[in-house]
C-alpha positions in Angstrom: -44.0 49.3 25.1 -47.2 50.5 26.8 -45.2 52.8 29.4 -43.4 54.2 26.3 -46.4 54.9 24.5 -48.6 56.2 27.2 -45.8 58.1 28.2 -45.8 59.8 24.6 -49.4 61.0 24.9 -49.0 62.1 28.7 -46.1 64.6 27.8 -46.9 65.5 24.7 -43.3 66.7 23.5 -43.4 67.4 19.9 -41.1 65.4 17.4 -38.2 67.4 15.7 -39.0 70.5 13.9 -39.0 70.5 10.3 -37.1 72.3 9.0 -34.2 72.2 9.9 -34.7 68.2 10.3 -35.4 66.3 7.2 -38.1 63.5 8.2 -37.6 60.5 6.1 -40.3 58.3 7.5 -44.2 59.7 7.1 -46.2 57.0 9.1 -45.9 58.1 12.7 -45.1 61.6 12.0 -48.2 62.8 14.0 -47.2 61.1 17.3 -45.1 62.4 19.9 -41.4 61.8 20.3 -40.5 61.4 24.1 -39.7 58.8 24.7 -38.4 56.8 21.8 -40.1 53.6 21.5 -38.0 52.1 19.0 -34.8 53.1 21.1 -36.7 51.2 24.3 -37.6 48.1 22.2 -34.1 47.8 20.5 -32.8 48.0 24.4 -34.8 45.7 26.0 -34.5 43.0 23.2 -30.9 42.9 22.9 -30.1 43.2 26.6 -32.7 41.0 28.5 -31.7 38.7 25.3 -28.0 38.5 26.9 -28.8 38.5 30.4 -31.3 35.3 30.2 -28.8 33.6 28.0 -25.7 34.3 29.5 -26.2 31.2 31.8 -27.9 28.9 29.9 -25.2 28.9 26.5 -21.5 29.3 26.0 -20.5 32.1 24.6 -18.1 34.8 25.2 -19.7 37.3 27.5 -18.0 40.6 25.7 -19.1 39.3 22.5 -22.6 39.0 23.6 -22.5 42.8 25.2 -20.9 43.8 22.0 -23.7 42.6 20.0 -26.2 44.0 22.0 -24.6 47.4 22.2 -24.0 47.3 18.4 -28.0 46.4 18.0 -29.3 48.7 20.1 -27.0 51.8 19.3 -27.7 51.2 15.5 -31.4 51.0 16.0 -31.2 54.5 18.2 -28.9 56.4 15.6 -31.3 55.3 12.8 -34.3 57.1 14.7 -32.3 60.6 14.8 -30.8 59.8 11.1 -34.6 59.5 9.9 -35.6 62.8 11.7 -38.0 61.0 14.3 -36.5 61.7 17.3 -34.1 64.3 19.2 -31.0 63.0 21.3 -33.0 63.5 24.4 -35.7 61.0 23.2 -33.3 58.4 22.3 -31.8 58.5 25.8 -35.1 58.9 27.2 -36.0 55.3 25.7 -33.1 54.0 27.4 -33.2 54.9 30.5 -36.8 53.9 31.0 -35.8 50.5 29.6 -32.6 50.2 31.9 -35.1 51.2 34.9 -37.3 48.6 33.9 -34.8 45.7 33.4 -33.6 46.4 37.1 -37.0 46.4 38.7 -38.3 43.6 37.0 -35.2 41.4 36.5 -35.5 39.5 40.2 -39.3 38.5 39.2 -38.4 36.9 35.5 -38.3 33.2 36.7 -41.4 33.8 38.9 -43.2 35.2 35.2 -41.7 32.3 33.5 -43.6 30.1 35.7 -47.2 32.0 35.8 -48.3 30.5 32.8 -49.0 27.1 34.8 -50.1 28.9 37.7 -53.7 28.5 37.3 -56.3 27.7 35.1 -57.5 31.4 35.6 -54.3 32.8 34.1 -55.4 33.2 30.8 -58.5 35.4 31.7 -55.6 37.7 33.0 -53.6 37.7 30.3 -56.7 38.4 27.9 -58.7 40.8 30.3 -55.6 43.2 31.4 -54.2 43.8 28.3 -57.4 44.8 26.9 -58.6 46.9 29.8 -55.3 48.9 29.4 -55.4 49.4 25.6 -59.5 50.5 25.8 -58.7 53.1 28.4 -55.3 54.4 26.4 -55.4 58.0 27.2 -57.1 60.3 24.6 -55.4 62.3 22.2 -56.6 65.7 20.4 -56.0 64.4 17.0 -55.8 60.8 15.6 -52.1 59.0 15.8 -51.3 55.3 15.4 -50.0 55.2 18.9 -52.9 53.6 20.5 -53.2 51.2 17.4 -49.8 50.3 17.8 -50.2 49.6 21.6 -53.1 47.6 20.9 -51.1 45.3 18.4 -48.1 45.0 20.8 -50.2 43.9 23.9 -52.1 42.0 22.0 -49.3 40.1 20.3 -47.8 39.5 23.7 -51.1 38.2 25.4 -51.4 35.7 22.6 -48.1 34.5 23.0 -48.6 34.2 26.7 -51.5 32.3 26.1 -49.9 29.9 23.8 -47.7 29.3 26.0 -50.0 28.6 28.5 -52.3 26.5 26.6 -49.1 24.3 25.5 -48.4 23.5 29.0 -52.0 23.1 30.3 -52.7 20.6 27.3 -49.3 19.2 27.2 -49.0 19.8 23.4 -45.4 20.4 23.8 -43.1 17.9 23.3 -41.0 17.0 26.5 -37.3 16.5 25.9 -36.0 13.3 25.3 -33.3 13.6 28.0 -32.1 16.2 30.5 -30.5 18.8 28.9 -27.5 20.3 30.9 -27.2 23.5 32.9 -24.9 25.4 30.4 -25.6 24.4 26.7 -23.3 24.9 23.8 -24.6 26.8 20.8 -24.9 24.2 18.0 -22.4 24.9 14.7 -25.0 26.6 11.7 -24.5 24.0 9.2 -26.6 23.9 5.7 -29.0 21.3 6.7 -29.8 23.3 9.9 -29.9 26.5 7.8 -32.4 24.9 5.2 -34.7 23.6 8.2 -34.8 26.6 9.7 -35.8 28.7 6.6 -38.5 25.9 5.8 -39.8 26.4 9.2 -39.9 30.1 9.0 -41.5 29.9 5.5 -44.4 27.6 7.1 -45.0 29.6 9.9 -45.2 32.9 8.4 -47.6 31.7 5.8 -50.0 30.1 8.4 -49.8 33.5 10.7 -50.3 35.7 7.7 -53.4 33.5 6.7 -54.8 33.7 10.2 -54.4 37.4 10.5 -56.3 38.1 7.3 -58.9 35.5 8.2 -59.6 36.8 11.9 -58.9 40.5 10.7 -61.7 40.5 8.0 -63.9 38.6 10.5 -63.6 40.7 13.3 -64.4 43.9 11.1 -67.4 42.5 9.6 -68.7 41.6 13.0 -67.7 44.8 14.4 -69.0 46.7 11.5 -72.3 45.2 11.5 -72.7 45.4 15.4 -72.1 49.5 15.2 -73.9 49.8 11.9 -71.2 51.2 10.2 -70.4 51.3 6.4 -67.9 48.7 5.9 -64.4 49.9 4.5 -65.1 53.2 6.1 -61.3 54.4 7.2 -62.5 57.2 10.0 -65.2 54.5 11.3 -62.2 51.9 11.7 -60.4 54.4 13.7 -63.3 54.6 16.5 -62.1 53.5 19.8 -64.9 50.7 19.8 -63.7 49.1 16.9 -60.3 49.8 16.5 -59.2 48.5 20.1 -61.5 45.0 19.4 -60.3 44.4 15.9 -56.6 44.9 16.6 -56.7 43.1 19.9 -58.6 39.9 18.3 -56.7 39.9 15.4 -52.9 39.8 16.9 -54.2 38.0 20.0 -55.0 35.1 17.3 -51.4 35.9 15.5 -49.7 35.1 19.1 -51.7 31.9 19.8 -50.8 30.7 16.3 -47.2 31.5 16.6 -46.9 29.7 19.8 -49.3 26.9 19.6 -50.7 26.3 15.8 -47.0 26.7 14.5 -45.7 24.2 16.1 -48.2 21.6 15.5 -48.1 22.3 11.9 -44.4 21.9 12.1 -44.6 18.4 14.1 -47.3 17.3 11.4 -44.8 18.0 8.6 -42.0 16.3 10.7 -39.9 19.5 10.9 -39.8 19.3 14.7 
């Protein structure tokens, strides 16, 4: 996502002209178009999920491949339908993602084990993404690209930090018995559905509370530090305010989702 977002602001290819295109989405209308990060996200999520599960769970590979293709195709077509991207933007996003998957695939297992490699790992997880966000390429006019990029990287940093915390402090429950190399996907029962929805609801409520609390607190600290008027929309967009408050807020969200939500589930007897 960082590569895709930065590429937009470096290439500066405009979005489709309107007219003739009717733009149905207004929020990101000021962003550039190439590559489509929606296409990138849809492709990378669906195909990395397929690749990483096909040797762990028993299911027809053709069905998994079909679902990955359908999901990513629908997202790509939606970007054309809403007038946000050209076909070239979408194809560019898919191509960049394909290259990244091929280049990183040999290191997936190593990356999975990095969270237990060193006590210094959390420092790198926080410092490197924050440095990348703070040094995001400057744009001629304000667009939500930098804020969105910071949100994405911060959430990823928080999730990764949460996995490290779980491992380092042994917060994750160890399996009672060794699992087989390839597992069957359990059937979806009513009890499982109710349990899943309950866990989801509890987790979302806690995450939203943490998000609101940390966002308000971080903004108040930054407003006071830089002596700006609270609730000033322009001040909130300043680099020294936008990046730190977004980063702290969504790092907390990622950490909460992977550490505190499971702890709450365990406390409530949902695990």
